[in-house]
C-alpha positions as CSV (number, residue, x, y, z in Angstrom):
1,X,-8.6,-4.1,8.8
2,X,-6.8,-1.0,7.3
3,X,-3.3,-0.3,6.8
4,X,-2.0,3.1,7.1
5,X,1.0,4.4,4.8
6,X,2.9,6.9,6.4
7,X,5.2,10.1,4.8
8,X,7.8,10.4,7.4
9,X,9.3,12.9,5.0
10,X,9.3,16.8,5.7
11,X,9.8,18.1,2.4
12,X,8.9,15.5,-0.3
13,X,5.2,14.0,-1.4
14,X,5.3,10.2,-2.3
15,X,2.8,8.4,-5.2
16,X,1.8,5.7,-4.4
17,X,1.0,4.0,-7.5
18,X,0.3,0.2,-7.3
19,X,-0.8,-2.0,-4.0
20,X,0.1,-6.0,-4.0
21,X,-2.0,-8.1,-1.6
22,X,-1.7,-11.3,-0.7
23,X,-3.4,-13.3,1.9
24,X,-2.4,-15.8,4.5
25,X,-1.6,-19.1,2.9
26,X,-2.2,-18.1,-1.3
27,X,0.8,-18.2,-3.7
28,X,-0.9,-15.3,-5.3
29,X,-0.7,-11.3,-5.5
30,X,-3.6,-9.1,-6.4
31,X,-2.6,-6.5,-8.1
32,X,-4.5,-2.6,-6.8
33,X,-3.9,0.4,-9.2
34,X,-3.7,3.4,-6.5
35,X,-2.2,6.7,-7.8
36,X,-1.8,8.7,-4.8
37,X,-0.6,10.6,-3.2
38,X,1.1,11.1,0.6
39,X,1.8,14.9,1.3
40,X,4.6,15.3,3.7
41,X,4.5,13.9,7.0
42,X,0.9,13.1,6.1
43,X,-0.7,9.1,5.9
44,X,-3.0,7.3,3.7
45,X,-5.4,4.4,5.1
46,X,-5.5,1.6,2.3
47,X,-8.7,-0.9,2.7
48,X,-11.5,-2.8,1.4
49,X,-12.1,0.8,-0.5
50,X,-9.2,0.7,-2.4
51,X,-8.6,-2.9,-2.8
52,X,-12.0,-3.5,-4.9
53,X,-13.6,-5.6,-2.0
54,X,-10.7,-7.4,-0.5
55,X,-10.8,-7.5,3.5
56,X,-6.9,-7.5,4.9
57,X,-6.5,-9.8,7.4
58,X,-4.1,-10.5,10.2
59,X,-1.0,-12.4,8.1
60,X,-1.4,-10.7,4.5
61,X,1.4,-9.7,3.1
62,X,1.4,-5.6,1.0
63,X,3.6,-4.3,-1.0
64,X,3.3,-0.8,-2.1
65,X,5.0,0.5,-5.4
66,X,6.1,4.1,-5.4
67,X,6.9,6.2,-8.5
68,X,10.4,7.1,-8.2
69,X,11.6,4.5,-5.8
70,X,13.4,1.5,-7.5
71,X,12.1,-1.0,-4.7
72,X,8.8,-1.7,-3.1
73,X,8.2,-1.2,0.2
74,X,6.8,-5.0,1.8
75,X,5.3,-5.5,5.2
76,X,2.3,-8.1,6.9
């Protein structure tokens, strides 16, 4: 499984700095530094190669921290 991060903006590039992953039933998050840009109307795939070998599974929680934004984006 992989996660797709979409940038719906037609003008702004988003820089995904850090991805936090919490496995289903786990208390702690794993932290992975990405420093990848998502150009306008483009997407970024996040999978095992970006997550240091961690294979995403159904029920895992992801939190994305992007430069210039005060709040993280969380999804499951």
